[in-house]
Wavefront OBJ file of the C-alpha trace (Angstrom):
o trace
v 38.058 -52.809 -8.242
v 35.384 -53.752 -5.763
v 32.015 -54.902 -7.045
v 28.796 -53.779 -5.378
v 25.121 -54.361 -5.813
v 22.281 -52.000 -5.113
v 18.843 -53.576 -4.946
v 15.353 -52.261 -4.376
v 12.165 -54.273 -4.068
v 8.575 -53.070 -4.009
v 5.201 -54.764 -3.993
v 3.031 -52.079 -5.490
v -0.380 -53.374 -4.499
v 0.273 -53.752 -0.797
v 1.476 -56.071 1.891
v 2.556 -59.630 1.348
v -0.162 -62.150 0.721
v -0.719 -65.143 3.041
v -1.585 -67.388 0.086
v 0.894 -67.942 -2.668
v 0.618 -65.199 -5.323
v -0.162 -66.368 -8.852
v 2.266 -64.903 -11.397
v 0.746 -63.622 -14.621
v 1.378 -66.008 -17.515
v -0.224 -66.219 -20.924
v -1.181 -69.853 -20.419
v -2.791 -69.618 -16.976
v -6.077 -67.717 -16.890
v -7.666 -66.810 -13.581
v -10.627 -68.915 -12.438
v -13.270 -68.081 -9.864
v -11.645 -70.657 -7.561
v -8.638 -68.300 -7.351
v -10.745 -65.602 -5.655
v -10.555 -66.622 -1.989
v -11.146 -63.502 0.118
v -14.434 -62.761 1.824
v -16.698 -60.208 0.185
v -16.307 -56.974 2.169
v -19.393 -55.724 3.973
v -21.119 -52.784 2.335
v -19.597 -53.149 -1.129
v -21.752 -52.901 -4.225
v -19.223 -54.696 -6.461
v -19.623 -58.286 -7.552
v -15.912 -59.122 -7.676
v -12.518 -57.584 -7.095
v -9.141 -58.548 -8.560
v -6.238 -57.685 -6.267
v -2.857 -57.753 -7.971
v 0.653 -56.678 -7.183
v 3.643 -55.656 -9.191
v 6.873 -56.846 -7.640
v 9.875 -54.887 -8.819
v 13.534 -55.286 -8.011
v 16.752 -54.200 -9.581
v 20.448 -54.625 -9.109
v 23.269 -52.508 -10.411
v 26.838 -53.782 -10.427
v 30.040 -51.749 -10.210
v 30.144 -51.405 -13.990
v 26.696 -49.804 -13.977
v 24.928 -52.781 -15.546
v 21.342 -52.891 -14.323
v 19.320 -56.079 -14.041
v 15.623 -55.401 -13.544
v 12.984 -57.896 -12.517
v 9.334 -56.877 -12.593
v 6.552 -59.399 -12.133
v 2.783 -59.015 -12.025
v 1.047 -61.314 -9.535
v -2.541 -62.045 -8.543
v -3.268 -62.191 -4.806
v -5.890 -64.895 -4.146
v -6.466 -64.131 -0.473
v -7.246 -60.490 -1.228
v -9.374 -61.087 -4.350
v -13.049 -61.962 -3.992
v -16.272 -62.698 -5.827
v -19.854 -62.854 -4.638
v -21.074 -66.474 -4.733
v -24.066 -65.522 -6.894
v -21.752 -63.814 -9.429
v -19.639 -66.914 -10.078
v -21.991 -67.971 -12.878
v -21.023 -64.923 -14.960
v -18.438 -65.716 -17.622
v -18.571 -62.057 -18.704
v -17.619 -60.890 -15.202
v -14.758 -63.402 -15.039
v -13.489 -62.103 -18.383
v -13.709 -58.581 -16.995
v -11.678 -59.506 -13.912
v -9.104 -61.363 -15.997
v -8.609 -58.229 -18.083
v -7.901 -56.191 -14.942
v -5.022 -58.595 -14.306
v -3.924 -58.354 -17.964
v -3.876 -54.557 -17.788
v -1.673 -54.766 -14.700
v 0.665 -57.101 -16.614
v 0.947 -54.564 -19.432
v 2.041 -51.899 -16.970
v 4.474 -54.315 -15.306
v 6.048 -54.876 -18.729
v 6.309 -51.140 -19.317
v 7.925 -50.631 -15.903
v 10.358 -53.493 -16.618
v 11.455 -51.679 -19.790
v 11.735 -48.288 -18.054
v 13.510 -49.449 -14.937
v 17.129 -49.884 -16.119
v 17.303 -46.348 -17.495
v 15.545 -44.909 -14.439
v 18.063 -46.138 -11.893
v 21.294 -45.218 -13.689
v 21.467 -41.693 -12.294
v 22.958 -40.308 -9.093
v 19.861 -40.981 -6.949
v 18.503 -44.359 -8.073
v 16.076 -44.834 -5.160
v 14.440 -41.487 -5.819
v 14.269 -42.198 -9.556
v 12.781 -45.624 -8.849
v 10.089 -44.114 -6.640
v 9.284 -41.382 -9.175
v 9.083 -43.966 -11.983
v 6.931 -46.211 -9.818
v 4.575 -43.357 -8.983
v 4.204 -42.409 -12.668
v 3.557 -46.027 -13.655
v 0.995 -46.521 -10.860
v -0.809 -43.349 -11.884
v -0.995 -44.587 -15.497
v -2.108 -48.066 -14.365
v -4.807 -46.716 -12.058
v -6.071 -44.370 -14.760
v -6.315 -47.179 -17.300
v -8.088 -49.445 -14.776
v -10.549 -46.644 -13.960
v -11.209 -45.966 -17.651
v -11.657 -49.695 -18.303
v -14.290 -49.999 -15.544
v -16.029 -46.818 -16.655
v -16.178 -47.659 -20.360
v -17.275 -51.265 -19.817
v -19.650 -50.385 -16.952
v -17.654 -52.817 -14.796
v -18.002 -55.516 -17.450
v -21.749 -55.173 -17.966
v -21.427 -53.627 -21.449
v -20.619 -56.736 -23.460
v -19.842 -54.893 -26.711
v -17.361 -52.486 -25.149
v -15.963 -55.308 -23.001
v -15.235 -57.218 -26.209
v -13.434 -54.242 -27.728
v -11.256 -53.878 -24.639
v -10.493 -57.623 -24.733
v -9.338 -57.335 -28.358
v -7.123 -54.310 -27.646
v -5.571 -55.902 -24.577
v -4.872 -59.154 -26.474
v -3.044 -57.205 -29.190
v -1.001 -55.289 -26.622
v -0.075 -58.497 -24.802
v 1.237 -60.003 -28.040
l 1 2 3 4 5 6 7 8 9 10 11 12 13 14 15 16 17 18 19 20 21 22 23 24 25 26 27 28 29 30 31 32 33 34 35 36 37 38 39 40 41 42 43 44 45 46 47 48 49 50 51 52 53 54 55 56 57 58 59 60 61 62 63 64 65 66 67 68 69 70 71 72 73 74 75 76 77 78 79 80 81 82 83 84 85 86 87 88 89 90 91 92 93 94 95 96 97 98 99 100 101 102 103 104 105 106 107 108 109 110 111 112 113 114 115 116 117 118 119 120 121 122 123 124 125 126 127 128 129 130 131 132 133 134 135 136 137 138 139 140 141 142 143 144 145 146 147 148 149 150 151 152 153 154 155 156 157 158 159 160 161 162 163 164 165 166 167 168
């Protein structure tokens, strides 16, 4: 019997980054020095965390699926206003955006093997990706709204606690 492999790769957040992406890990927190893009003209934000979720999978002839999903931070697309670099609260807020993305990468990693076992794995992958991105974007929007983009320290603290529990 001949063995075959089907693979699919996607960087959810956009095109490849010129600088080396920083994979999410529990023991490497983002620092302001990681935010290397220029502040876009006309923006009213103080900082922006640009992340990607890289997903790939392989299925062998026996139907065994190996899924790899990794959340990465893109330094050359992420930025901070120079005057905002003094804000530890804002840095915490931006770190939690990356943590939320990691939570959704983990969920997609768990979902992926079952998604691609059907007769149209590429279509199932895309549908699963779209559902996961919708959930991720909704949670990121809610996080910004509830914390007032990190300015509400009390609510920011509650989000930090919930995210820490979910990451464990």
